[in-house]
C-alpha positions in Angstrom: 159.7 193.7 103.7 159.9 194.9 107.3 160.4 192.2 109.9 158.7 192.5 113.2 160.2 190.9 116.3 157.9 189.5 119.0 158.7 188.2 122.5 156.0 186.6 124.7 155.7 184.5 127.9 153.4 181.6 127.1 152.3 178.4 128.7 154.0 175.5 126.9 150.7 173.5 126.5 149.0 176.4 124.7 152.0 177.8 122.8 151.2 176.5 119.3 147.5 177.5 119.5 148.5 181.0 120.7 151.0 181.6 117.9 149.0 180.2 115.0 146.4 183.0 114.6 149.2 185.6 114.4 151.1 183.8 111.7 154.2 184.1 113.9 157.3 182.0 113.2 159.2 180.9 116.4 162.9 181.8 116.4 163.8 180.6 119.9 162.1 179.1 123.0 163.7 179.6 126.4 162.5 177.4 129.3 163.1 178.0 133.0 163.8 175.0 135.3 161.5 172.7 133.2 162.0 170.3 130.3 159.8 170.8 127.2 158.1 167.6 126.1 158.0 168.4 122.3 160.5 168.9 119.6 160.4 172.3 118.0 161.8 173.6 114.7 163.7 176.5 116.4 166.5 176.5 119.0 165.3 175.5 122.5 167.4 176.9 125.3 166.8 175.3 128.8 168.0 177.4 131.8 168.1 176.1 135.3 166.5 179.3 136.7 163.3 178.2 138.5 160.3 180.3 138.0 158.9 181.3 141.4 155.5 182.8 140.6 152.4 181.8 138.7 151.9 179.3 135.9 154.9 177.7 134.3 155.9 179.8 131.3 158.4 179.8 128.5 159.9 182.8 126.7 159.1 182.6 122.9 160.9 184.8 120.4 159.1 185.1 117.0 159.0 187.1 113.8 156.6 187.5 110.9 159.0 186.0 108.3 160.1 182.4 107.7 163.1 181.4 109.7 166.3 179.6 108.8 168.0 177.5 111.5 171.5 176.3 111.8 173.5 174.2 114.2 177.3 174.5 113.9 180.2 174.3 116.4 177.9 174.1 119.3 175.9 177.2 118.3 172.2 176.8 117.7 170.9 179.8 115.6 167.7 181.0 114.0 167.8 183.9 111.4 165.4 185.8 109.2 167.5 188.0 107.0 167.5 191.0 109.4 168.5 189.6 112.7 169.3 186.3 114.4 169.0 184.8 117.8 171.1 181.9 119.0 172.9 180.2 121.9 176.0 178.3 122.7 176.4 175.9 125.7 179.9 175.1 127.0 180.5 172.4 129.6 183.2 173.3 132.0 186.2 171.0 132.5 187.7 170.7 135.9 191.2 171.7 134.8 190.1 174.7 132.7 189.1 178.0 134.4 185.9 179.8 133.6 187.7 182.7 131.9 189.2 180.4 129.3 185.9 178.7 128.7 184.2 182.1 128.3 186.8 183.3 125.9 186.4 180.3 123.7 182.6 180.6 123.8 182.5 184.3 122.8 185.2 183.8 120.2 183.0 181.1 118.5 179.9 183.2 118.7 181.5 186.2 117.2 183.1 184.1 114.4 179.6 182.7 113.6 178.1 186.2 113.5 180.7 187.4 111.0 180.5 184.2 108.9 176.7 184.5 108.7 176.8 188.2 108.0 175.1 189.3 111.1 178.1 191.1 112.5 176.4 193.5 114.9 175.9 192.1 118.4 172.8 193.7 119.9 172.2 191.8 123.1 173.8 189.1 125.2 172.7 187.0 128.1 175.1 184.9 130.1 174.1 182.1 132.5 176.4 179.8 134.6 176.3 178.2 138.0 178.2 179.1 141.2 178.6 182.7 140.0 179.9 184.0 143.3 182.1 181.1 144.2 185.9 181.3 144.3 187.9 179.6 141.5 191.6 179.6 142.0 191.6 182.8 144.0 189.2 184.8 141.9 185.4 184.9 142.0 183.8 183.1 139.1 181.9 186.1 137.9 185.2 188.0 137.7 186.8 185.2 135.8 183.9 185.3 133.4 184.4 189.0 132.9 188.1 188.4 132.1 187.3 185.9 129.3 184.4 188.0 127.9 186.6 191.1 127.8 189.4 189.4 126.0 187.1 188.0 123.3 185.2 191.2 122.7 188.3 193.5 122.7 189.8 191.3 120.0 186.7 191.0 117.8 184.6 194.2 118.2 185.4 197.3 116.3 185.0 200.6 118.3 185.3 198.8 121.6 183.8 199.7 124.1 181.2 201.8 122.4 180.0 198.8 120.4 179.4 196.7 123.5 175.7 195.4 123.7 173.3 195.4 126.6 174.1 192.4 128.7 172.9 190.2 131.6 174.9 187.7 133.7 173.0 185.6 136.2 173.9 182.5 138.2 172.0 179.3 137.5 171.4 176.4 139.9 173.3 174.1 137.6 174.3 173.5 134.0 176.9 174.7 131.6 178.0 178.2 130.6 175.2 179.3 128.3 175.5 182.4 126.1 172.4 183.6 124.4 172.8 186.3 121.8 170.8 188.5 119.5 172.6 190.1 116.5 171.6 192.0 113.3 172.7 193.0 109.8 172.6 196.7 110.8 174.3 198.4 113.8 172.4 199.3 116.9 173.0 202.2 119.4 174.4 201.3 122.8 173.9 203.5 125.8 174.9 204.2 129.4 172.7 205.2 132.4 173.1 208.7 133.8 172.8 207.3 137.3 175.5 204.7 136.9 179.1 204.5 135.8 179.6 202.6 132.5 180.3 199.0 133.6 183.3 198.9 131.3 184.8 201.8 133.2 184.6 200.2 136.7 187.7 200.5 138.8 189.8 197.3 139.4 188.0 196.9 142.8 185.5 194.8 140.8 188.1 192.5 139.2 191.1 192.6 136.8 188.8 193.3 133.8 185.6 195.4 134.0 182.3 194.0 133.0 181.9 194.4 129.2 178.3 195.5 128.5 176.2 198.5 127.9 173.2 199.6 130.1 170.8 199.6 127.1 170.7 199.1 123.3 168.2 200.3 120.9 167.6 199.6 117.2 164.9 200.8 114.9 163.2 199.6 111.7 160.7 201.5 109.5 157.8 200.5 111.8 159.2 200.0 115.3 162.0 200.7 117.8 163.4 198.1 120.1 164.9 199.0 123.4 166.9 196.2 125.2 167.5 197.0 128.8 170.5 195.3 130.4 170.3 193.5 133.8 169.8 196.4 136.2 170.2 196.4 140.0 170.6 198.6 143.0 173.9 200.2 141.9 174.5 204.0 141.8 177.7 205.2 140.3 179.6 201.9 140.7 178.5 201.2 144.3 175.9 198.8 145.5 173.1 200.3 147.6 170.8 199.1 150.4 172.6 195.9 151.4 170.2 193.4 153.0 167.1 195.4 152.1 165.2 193.8 149.1 162.4 196.4 149.1 164.9 199.3 149.0 167.0 197.6 146.4 164.0 197.2 144.2 163.1 200.9 144.5 166.7 201.9 143.5 166.5 199.4 140.6 163.3 201.0 139.4 164.9 204.4 139.5 167.8 203.1 137.4 165.3 201.6 134.9 163.4 204.8 134.6 166.6 206.8 134.1 167.9 204.5 131.3 164.5 204.4 129.6 164.3 208.3 129.7 167.9 208.5 128.5 167.2 206.1 125.6 164.1 208.1 124.7 166.1 211.3 124.3 168.7 209.5 122.2 166.2 207.8 120.0 163.7 210.7 120.0 161.0 208.3 121.1 158.7 208.3 124.2 159.4 204.6 125.1 156.7 204.8 127.8 153.9 206.6 126.0 154.5 205.0 122.6 155.2 201.5 123.8 153.3 198.7 122.1 154.7 195.9 124.2 157.0 195.6 127.2 158.3 192.5 129.0 160.6 192.2 132.0 162.4 189.4 133.8 163.1 189.8 137.5 165.9 187.7 139.0 165.7 187.2 142.8 168.4 185.7 144.9 166.0 184.7 147.7 162.5 183.5 146.6 161.2 184.4 150.1 161.6 188.1 149.1 159.1 187.7 146.2 156.0 189.2 147.9 157.7 192.6 148.9 159.6 192.9 145.6 156.6 192.1 143.5 154.5 194.6 145.5 157.1 197.3 145.0 157.2 196.7 141.3 153.4 196.7 141.0 153.3 200.1 142.6 155.9 201.5 140.2 155.4 203.0 136.7 156.7 199.8 135.1 154.1 197.7 133.3 154.0 194.5 135.2 151.5 192.5 133.1 154.3 190.7 131.2 156.8 190.0 134.0 158.6 186.8 134.9 160.1 186.2 138.3 163.0 183.8 138.4 165.4 182.6 141.1 169.0 183.2 140.3 172.2 184.4 141.9 173.5 187.8 140.9 176.9 189.2 140.0 177.5 190.8 143.4 176.9 188.8 146.6 175.1 191.8 148.2 172.6 192.3 145.4 169.2 190.7 145.9 167.2 191.7 142.8 168.0 192.4 139.2 165.6 193.4 136.4 166.0 193.4 132.6 163.5 194.4 129.9 162.6 194.8 126.3 160.3 197.7 125.2 158.9 197.7 121.6 157.5 201.0 120.5 155.8 202.2 117.3 
């Protein structure tokens, strides 16, 4: 039986009624700056990333097969036999630096994936507060990169080609939260022709380069999934258009188009023409820039019907907007 993955942005009050006609089984619910009033049978992942546009929505991951859930060693996981989605939350202790906490979190996640026989990490999202603050002489994002790099180099075969698409965004508060998607079969991880591979960045960006791919795709008999990493106004390895949110958005869209086209060639799929569903999350450092960023996106080739705008700090202080996405094609 082929398992189909679904991801939607839904209003919490109408979630059950919208899922029921489709026979969809919830695998995870992600909320943004809001508490959910009900108890659900799948992992619920609250992020302190305020939504800054439209009705309050949650992100709901579903599949068309019954789901098994598990809570172990701080990891909350839902799985269906082909892939799993889960999260781990780690409270930071004052006397332990973020790199140490990150290493412990990723090591536990990778242990769980191996133990459950979903050894292939497809996608990772990383959320933690004060991302650009200094911690003992090193920016917290760079400390995070050190811990992640250490865990992934120890655990992943074929490093760095096995690195998944990734996102790292600063929340307003909360623990370090790692959200992950993994499968029983390997996926294909890609770079972006307009950007240097993040894992090859020079040491100007920290003692360990960011360990993620620009995109990941995986296919079943019926569909192909393209996970697009958090993408910003970076060409080569250099940030562009400092202080100009509109121009940063245009550059980001160019990067998104480049990685989608590159993935299409690699997968031999027209991800734009054949797409059945596409969703995007847009992270904005300053919510006052929303009108011009949204206008630029709406004038672009990206489908913007399923787009969520969130306030979050980004991995470089000069970056004002970042976009990630998922395209599902037949």
